[in-house]
N, C-alpha and C positions, 0 to 999 in steps of 0.2 A: 750793295743797294740792290734792290728788293725795285722793279719796275712794271708796271700796269700793261696790259693790253694796248695802251697808246705808245707806249716806247717812253712815256715819261718816268723819270724816277720820280720816286714815293719818297718824301721825308715829313718830316712834322713840319709844319709849319701856321699862323694864325686863322688860318681859315678852320682846317682838321681838328685843331684843336678846340675851336667855338663850336663846333659840331659834334662833337665829342662830347664836349662837359654842358654844352646846353640842349639834348638831346632830349625828347620824352617818354617815359618809363614806359615798360611793356604796357601795362596794364592800362593807359590809356590810348599805346597803340593797338590791345584788343579790344578795346569798348570803342572805337571809333572804327575800325573794321566791322563790328557789331553792327554799327549803326548802319554802314553801308550797306551791308549783306541784305540788312529789315528794308533798307529804301530799295532794294533791288529787282521788285518783283512787280511786274506792270500795275496787277490789280491793286497791291496796296498804296503804287503812286496814283492811282485813279481815285482812291478813298480818302487820300491825304487831299488830292483837288475838291470833292464834293467837299471835306469837314473843311477845307482853307475859304470855301464858300459859309459856310452854315454848319451851325451844330443840328446835327441829326442823329435818328435812331436807327437801327440796323434796319427797318422795313424800310425806311426810305432810301438809304444807301444800295441796298439790294435794289429796288424801283430804279433809281439813276443808273445805275450799273447793268442791268436788264443782268442779274445772277441772282440767285439763292441766299435767300438769308444766311442758310448754315456755312454758306460757302464764305459770307463775307465776317462771322462770327467768329469763323477761322482765323481770316484774316486781323480782324481786328484785335484779335487775342495774342497774337503776335505782336502787333502795333503798342498794343500796351504795355506788354513785357518789354519792348525797348523802350517805352517812357514816352512815346512818341504822341500817342494819345492821351485823354482824361475821359471819364464820366460822371457824368452828373445823373441820378436818379430822380424822377417826376412821377410819382405814384406808381405803377408795375412799368412805365418805360425808364429806360435807361438813354442818354444821349452822349454823344460823342462829339470830342473837339482838337480841336490841336493844343498840343500840351502846354506850348507857352509861343514867347514870339520865337527864339531861336529855331524853332519847327519852319515858319513861314519864310524865316531868313531864309535857312538852308535852301528850301523847297524854292521860290524865289531868285535864289543866286543861280541854283541849277538851272532852272528854265533858261533865266538870263544867257547862261552860258552856254547851249545848246542853240537859243536864238541866234545867236553872233554871225555875222557873214562868215 
């Protein structure tokens, strides 16, 4: 019988059987990893925080974050590609907002977590 590094014998039991049979598939793991990578940049977090407050155009976000419109547009493309933000056209202007309530929840939970004592 093999043993793990903690010198306990390894054997099949209900816990390991449940973990093996109820696991998530590789595509889901990849998608979640990609989501967290998209959220791992400080500028993108700041953009999402701004969009959590209001629907904004690139000019408004650039002004609020004191960054160039080009830099903001680049980050918004990545956020759009990961379905974290959505757009609405009004004439020549495009306005950005968080994609859905899940993004609000993820964002709020993350900030709640880091604010814990």
